[in-house]
C-alpha positions in Angstrom: 22.8 58.2 7.4 23.1 58.5 11.1 20.8 57.1 13.8 18.6 60.2 13.8 18.1 59.9 10.0 17.3 56.2 10.3 14.7 56.9 13.0 13.3 59.8 10.9 12.9 57.3 7.9 11.0 54.8 10.1 8.8 57.3 12.0 6.2 57.7 9.1 5.7 54.0 9.0 4.5 54.2 12.6 2.4 57.3 12.3 0.9 57.3 8.8 -1.0 54.4 7.1 0.1 55.2 3.6 3.8 55.4 4.7 3.3 52.1 6.6 2.0 50.4 3.5 5.0 51.6 1.4 7.5 50.6 4.1 6.0 47.1 4.5 5.9 46.7 0.7 9.5 47.7 0.1 11.5 48.8 3.1 14.8 48.9 1.3 13.4 51.4 -1.2 12.0 53.6 1.5 15.4 53.6 3.3 17.2 54.3 0.1 15.0 57.4 -0.5 15.9 58.5 3.0 19.6 58.2 2.2 20.5 54.7 3.3 21.9 53.1 0.2 22.4 49.4 0.9 24.3 47.0 -1.3 22.3 45.0 -3.7 23.0 41.8 -1.9 21.6 43.2 1.4 18.0 42.1 2.1 15.7 44.2 4.2 12.4 42.8 5.4 9.7 44.5 7.4 6.7 43.0 9.3 4.0 44.2 11.6 4.3 43.1 15.2 3.7 44.1 18.8 7.2 45.5 19.4 9.6 47.6 17.5 12.8 45.5 17.0 15.8 45.6 14.7 17.3 42.2 13.9 20.4 42.0 11.8 21.5 38.6 10.5 25.2 38.6 9.6 26.1 36.2 6.8 28.6 33.4 7.4 32.2 34.4 6.9 33.5 33.6 3.5 36.2 31.0 3.3 39.6 32.6 2.4 40.2 30.1 -0.4 36.6 30.1 -1.7 35.9 31.1 -5.3 34.5 34.6 -5.8 31.1 35.1 -7.4 30.9 36.8 -10.8 29.6 39.9 -9.1 32.5 40.0 -6.7 35.0 39.4 -9.5 33.4 42.3 -11.5 33.6 44.6 -8.4 37.3 43.7 -8.0 38.1 44.1 -11.7 36.3 47.5 -11.7 38.3 48.8 -8.7 35.3 48.8 -6.3 36.1 48.1 -2.7 33.0 46.8 -0.9 33.9 46.4 2.8 30.6 44.8 3.5 30.9 41.9 1.1 31.8 38.5 2.5 34.5 37.2 0.3 
């Protein structure tokens, strides 16, 4: 999804009451329907406010010698490369 697609997915939440309720209730699902498939570990929250803002919180860097979680081990064993995971 490019920036235009992202904005197109958000526009109904600003212009339509039903779309706004759906987006506030489950923004990740609304974005997934629009084509932005985020990893399971990625959390998306939406709230009402006076200004439109996008805040992205980047998780701490994983320690190079830290143990991998079961999910991470399964992804590696299955041959999945997830560039977004913090190992």
